[in-house]
C-alpha positions in Angstrom: -24.9 29.8 -89.3 -22.7 31.7 -86.8 -20.9 34.3 -89.0 -18.4 35.2 -86.3 -17.0 31.7 -86.3 -16.9 31.2 -90.1 -13.6 31.6 -91.8 -13.8 32.8 -95.4 -12.6 30.3 -98.0 -9.2 30.9 -99.6 -8.1 30.8 -103.2 -4.5 31.0 -104.2 -3.8 32.0 -100.5 -6.2 35.0 -100.6 -9.3 35.3 -98.5 -12.5 35.4 -100.5 -15.1 37.9 -99.4 -18.5 36.3 -98.5 -22.0 37.7 -98.6 -22.6 38.9 -95.0 -26.1 37.4 -95.0 -26.0 34.1 -96.9 -22.2 33.4 -96.9 -22.1 33.0 -100.7 -18.6 33.7 -102.1 -18.7 37.1 -103.9 -17.6 37.3 -107.6 -17.2 40.3 -109.9 -19.9 38.8 -112.2 -22.5 39.3 -109.4 -24.6 42.3 -108.6 -22.6 42.9 -105.4 -24.2 45.4 -102.9 -22.3 47.2 -100.2 -23.7 48.9 -97.1 -21.5 51.9 -95.9 -23.6 52.0 -92.7 -23.0 48.4 -91.8 -19.7 48.0 -93.7 -21.0 44.7 -95.2 -21.1 43.2 -98.7 -24.0 41.2 -100.1 -24.3 38.9 -103.2 -27.4 40.6 -104.5 -29.9 43.4 -104.0 -32.4 40.9 -102.6 -29.9 39.6 -100.0 -29.0 43.2 -99.0 -32.7 44.2 -98.6 -33.4 41.0 -96.5 -30.4 41.9 -94.2 -31.6 45.5 -93.8 -35.1 44.3 -92.8 -33.6 41.8 -90.4 -31.2 44.4 -88.9 -33.9 46.9 -88.4 -36.3 44.2 -87.1 -38.9 45.4 -89.6 -42.1 43.4 -89.7 -45.5 43.7 -91.3 -48.1 45.2 -89.0 -51.1 43.0 -88.4 -53.7 45.8 -88.3 -56.5 43.5 -87.3 -54.7 41.7 -84.4 -51.5 43.4 -83.2 -50.9 47.2 -83.4 -47.6 48.6 -82.5 -47.5 50.2 -79.0 -49.4 53.6 -78.7 -50.8 53.3 -82.2 -54.5 53.4 -83.1 -56.7 53.8 -86.2 -58.9 56.9 -86.4 -62.3 57.2 -88.0 -60.7 58.0 -91.4 -58.5 54.9 -91.3 -55.3 56.7 -90.6 -52.8 55.2 -88.1 -52.0 57.8 -85.3 -50.0 57.9 -82.1 -51.9 58.0 -78.8 -51.1 60.9 -76.6 -48.4 60.2 -74.0 -49.7 60.0 -70.4 -48.0 62.2 -67.9 -47.2 59.2 -65.6 -45.3 57.4 -68.3 -41.5 57.0 -68.1 -39.6 60.0 -69.4 -36.0 60.2 -70.5 -33.5 61.3 -67.9 -32.4 64.9 -67.8 -28.8 65.9 -67.3 -29.1 66.3 -63.5 -30.7 62.8 -63.1 -28.0 61.2 -65.2 -25.2 63.0 -63.4 -26.6 62.0 -60.0 -26.1 58.3 -60.8 -23.2 58.5 -63.4 -20.4 60.5 -61.8 -17.3 61.0 -63.9 -15.4 57.7 -64.2 -18.6 55.5 -64.0 -18.2 52.3 -65.9 -20.8 52.2 -68.7 -21.8 50.2 -71.8 -22.0 52.5 -74.9 -24.3 51.2 -77.7 -23.2 53.1 -80.8 -26.4 52.0 -82.6 -29.4 51.9 -80.2 -31.4 48.7 -79.8 -28.6 46.5 -81.2 -26.4 44.0 -79.2 -23.1 45.7 -80.2 -21.6 47.8 -77.4 -18.3 49.1 -76.0 -17.3 49.0 -72.4 -16.0 52.5 -71.4 -16.3 55.1 -68.6 -17.8 58.6 -68.5 -15.3 61.4 -68.7 -17.6 64.4 -68.2 -20.9 65.4 -66.6 -23.8 65.3 -69.0 -25.2 68.4 -70.6 -28.1 69.4 -72.7 -27.7 70.5 -76.3 -29.8 73.3 -77.9 -31.8 70.5 -79.6 -32.8 69.2 -76.2 -30.7 66.0 -76.4 -28.7 65.1 -73.4 -25.1 64.0 -74.1 -22.0 63.0 -72.1 -18.3 62.4 -73.0 -17.0 58.9 -72.7 -13.5 57.5 -72.9 -12.4 56.5 -76.4 -14.9 58.8 -78.3 -14.7 62.4 -79.4 -17.5 64.8 -78.4 -20.6 64.0 -76.6 -22.7 60.8 -77.1 -26.5 60.5 -76.3 -27.2 59.3 -72.9 -30.0 57.2 -74.5 -27.1 55.0 -75.8 -25.5 54.6 -72.3 -26.1 51.8 -69.8 -24.5 51.9 -66.4 -22.5 48.7 -65.6 -23.9 47.5 -62.3 -21.8 45.3 -60.1 -23.4 42.5 -58.0 -22.0 44.1 -54.8 -24.2 47.2 -55.5 -27.4 45.2 -55.7 
């Protein structure tokens, strides 16, 4: 069901709030759950948990057949992370980012990484590195710096 195109039902002219996951009309007699992070209501704890697992794309690991990337099992049976090879892709530093994202560059900002929701905006500063090592940049419409890991440059076909 396409939630974006679903109009909540009305009762006595008032919109009735629906469970974000299953679209069940919510009643005070239910064990209603609310996510502050997602700003969503759910008809039950189970519905909320299902939504969280869907949202985070959480899946059971099939140890025998499919291990997550860079994960192995050691002799004691513990899962561990393989060492990163020096020729692997590394995150951009501030100089690399600034070289291809001058102030005013149109970008897509993804407030939550790896989700489809984004905002079209432009850079309004050069990137800089925080003491933590994270590289951030200012963008129009947001206060402070945002991680460059959440920024994607909008490329125009004429640049290709």
